[in-house]
Structures are given as C-alpha cells and as structure tokens.
VEXPABA-152848 format. One record per atom (N, C-alpha, C): x, y, z; residue in three letters. Coordinates in steps of 0.1 Angstrom, whole numbers, plus 2048, in hexadecimal, padded with zeros to 3 digits. Layout:
<nodes>
XYZala
...
</nodes>
This chain:
<nodes>
7EA78B8C9lys
7F47928C3lys
7F878C8B5lys
7F877F8B4arg
7FD7798A8arg
7F377B89Darg
7E677D8A0gln
7DC780895gln
7DD78E890gln
7E3797897leu
7E47A5892leu
7F17A788Bleu
7FA79E88Barg
80779F884arg
8067A3876arg
7FE79C86Epro
7FD7A085Fpro
7F87AE85Dpro
7EE7B2865tyr
7E97BF864tyr
7F37CA868tyr
7F97C8873leu
8037D2878leu
80F7D386Fleu
8157C886Btyr
8217C8862tyr
81D7CF855tyr
8127CB84Fser
80F7D0841ser
80C7DF842ser
8057E484Cile
8027F284Eile
80F7FA851ile
8177F4859ile
8247FB85Dile
82C7FC850ile
82E7F2848ile
8367F283Cile
8307FD832ile
8237FC831leu
81C806828leu
81F81482Cleu
81C817838phe
81E82583Dphe
82C82A83Dphe
835821841cys
844824841cys
849827833cys
84581E829leu
84982181Cleu
84382D816leu
836830818leu
83083C814leu
837848819leu
83A848826phe
84185382Dphe
84F855827phe
85684A826leu
86484A821leu
864850813leu
85C84B80Aphe
85C8507FCphe
85885F7FCphe
84E862804ser
849870805ser
85487A809ser
85C876814val
86687E819val
87288080Eval
876875808ile
8818757FFile
87D87E7F3ile
87187C7EDphe
86E8837E1phe
86A8927E4phe
8658947F0ser
8628A27F4ser
8708AA7F6ser
87A8A37FBala
8878A97FDala
88D8AC7EFala
88B8A37E6leu
8918A57D8leu
8898B07D1leu
87C8B17D3tyr
8748BB7CDtyr
8778C97D3tyr
8798C97E0ala
87C8D67E7ala
88A8DB7E3ala
8938D27E1gly
8A18D57DDgly
8A28D87CEgly
8978D87C7ser
8968DB7B8ser
89E8D07B0ser
89F8C47B5val
8A68BA7AEval
89C8B47A3val
88F8B37A7ile
8858AE79Eile
87A8B879Dile
8738B8792asn
8688C2790asn
85B8BC795asn
8508C3794lys
8438BF799lys
83E8B3792lys
83F8B2785asn
83A8A677Easn
84189A782asn
84E89A783val
85688E787val
85288B796val
85189579Etyr
84D8937ACtyr
83F88B7ADtyr
8358907A5asp
8288897A5asp
82987B7A0asp
830879796ile
83286B790ile
83986279Aile
8438667A0leu
84B85E7AAleu
84285B7B6leu
83A8647BBleu
8318617C6leu
8278577C2leu
8228597B6leu
81784F7B1leu
81D8417B0leu
8298407AAile
82F8327A9ile
83282C7B6ile
8388347BFcys
83C82F7CCcys
83082C7D5cys
8258337D2gly
8198307DAgly
8148217D6gly
81581E7C9tyr
8128117C5tyr
81C8067CBtyr
82880A7CBleu
8328017D0leu
8307FF7DFleu
82C8097E6ser
8298087F5ser
81E7FE7F7ser
8138007F0phe
8077F77F1phe
80B7E97EDphe
8137E77E3leu
8187DA7DFleu
8207D37EAleu
8297DA7F0cys
8317D57FBcys
8287D2808cys
81F7DA80Bgly
8157D8816gly
80D7CB813gly
8087C9807gly
8017BE804gly
8097B1804gly
8157B27FFleu
81E7A6800leu
8217A280Eleu
8237AC817cys
8257A9825cys
8197A382Bcys
80D7A8828phe
8017A282Ephe
7FF794829phe
80179181Cgly
800784817gly
80A77A81Dgly
81677F821phe
820776827phe
81C772835phe
81677B83Dphe
81377884Bphe
80577284Ephe
7FC774844ile
7EE76F847ile
7ED760847ile
7E575A84Fglu
7E474C851glu
7D774684Dglu
7CB74C851lys
7BE74684Elys
7B5751848lys
7AB74C841lys
7A175583Blys
7A8761834lys
7B175E82Cala
7B9769826ala
7B177281Dala
7A976D815leu
7A177580Bleu
79877F813leu
79177A81Dphe
788783824phe
79078E82Bphe
79B78A832gln
7A3794839gln
7AA79E830gln
7AF799825ala
7B67A281Bala
7AC7AC815ala
7A07A7812leu
7957AF80Dleu
7917BA817leu
7907B6824phe
78D7BF82Ephe
7977CA82Fphe
7A47C7830val
7AE7D0831val
7AF7D9825val
7AD7D3819ser
7AD7DB80Dser
7A27E680Dser
7977E2811leu
78C7EC812leu
78E7F681Dleu
7947F2828leu
7987FB832leu
7A280582Eleu
7AC801826leu
7B680A821leu
7B0814816leu
7A780E80Eala
7A0817804ala
79782180Bala
79081D816gly
78882781Dgly
791832824gly
79C82E82Aala
7A5837830ala
7AB841826ala
7AF83B81Aser
7B4844810ser
7AA84E80Bser
79D84980Aphe
793852805phe
79085D80Fphe
79185A81Cleu
78E864826leu
79A86E828leu
7A6869826ile
7B2872827ile
7B487A81Bile
7B287480Fgly
7B587B803gly
7AB886800gly
7AF8917FCglu
7A689C7F9glu
7A289D7EBglu
7AC8997E2asn
7A98997D4asn
7AE88C7CDasn
7A98817D2ile
7AE8747CEile
7A686F7C2ile
7AD8697B9arg
7A68637ADarg
7A18557B0arg
7958527ACtrp
78F8457AFtrp
7978397A9trp
79D83C79Dile
7A5831797ile
7B182D79File
7B88377A5his
7C38347AEhis
7BF82E7BBhis
7B48327C0leu
7AF82C7CDleu
7AC81D7CBleu
7A581A7C0cys
7A280C7BDcys
7AE8047B9cys
7B780A7B2ala
7C48037ADala
7CD8007B9ala
7CE80A7C3his
7D68077CFhis
7D07FB7D7his
7C37FB7D9ser
7BC7F17E0ser
7BD7E37D9ser
7BB7E37CCleu
7BC7D77C5leu
7CA7D17C4leu
7D47DA7C3leu
7E27D67C3leu
7E57CF7D1leu
7E17D67DCtrp
7E47D07E9trp
7DD7C37EBtrp
7D17C27E6leu
7C97B57E7leu
7D07AA7DFleu
7D37AD7D2ala
7D97A37C9ala
7E779F7CFala
7EF7A87D3ala
7FC7A47D9ala
7FB79B7E5ala
7F279E7EEser
7F07967F9ser
7EB7887F6ser
7E17877ECmet
7DC77A7E8met
7E67727E1met
7EE7787D8ile
7F97717D1ile
80376B7DBile
8087737E4val
81276E7EEval
80C7637F6val
7FF7657FBphe
7F975A803phe
7F774D7FBphe
7F374E7EFser
7F17427E7ser
7FE73B7E4ser
8097437E1leu
81673D7DFleu
81C7367ECleu
81973D7F7arg
81E738804arg
81772C808arg
80A72B805ser
80271F80Aser
804713802ser
80A7147F6his
80C7087EEhis
81A7037EFhis
</nodes>
C-alpha cells in the first residue's frame, strides 16, 4: 500500500481539481457570467494548474527511482489524455505531461537535499 500512495494521491488530486474547475466554470458559463472565450481560457489554465498540483504531490510522496516512476506516470497520463480527448492539441498534451514531470522532479530533488 505504501508504494501506491504517490500514484493514488497525485491522480486523486489531478482528477478532483479537474472536476472542481470544470464544474465551477461550467456553472459560470451556463449562468452567462462568462463567455465562451473566457470559459476556454480558464479551463486551459486550470488544466495546467491541476497537472502542476498532481506533479507536486507525486514528487512529495515518491521515495525511490523517482525519474523512472515520474516518466512512467507522465506517459500514462499523456496516453489517457490522448485516448479520452477527441480534439486534443499535441502541444497541450506534451505540455501537460512535461509540466507534471518537471513539477514532480523539482519537488523530489528539493525534498531529497
């Protein structure tokens, strides 16, 4: 169970934040508080924030072989995003994965020193 903690916590944080931002901004858009362009921009920015927070959480909890594990999860998330997304841009797919990977490596390196 201890070995799965980084994976579970980071994925839970990622999905919870994505869901929370999606619900909030969809409610604002449905209530005509924000227009379509602002809605798209907010979802894009909060998608990056969600991946950043998930990577930070993973980097905080990982203990051994951090680069290999972070790379594996980053590729797994990219693959899942590719399969789920119907009209996804490659630049965003790569940027989300690289942001997650960089955040986890930075936190791991800071924590290990």
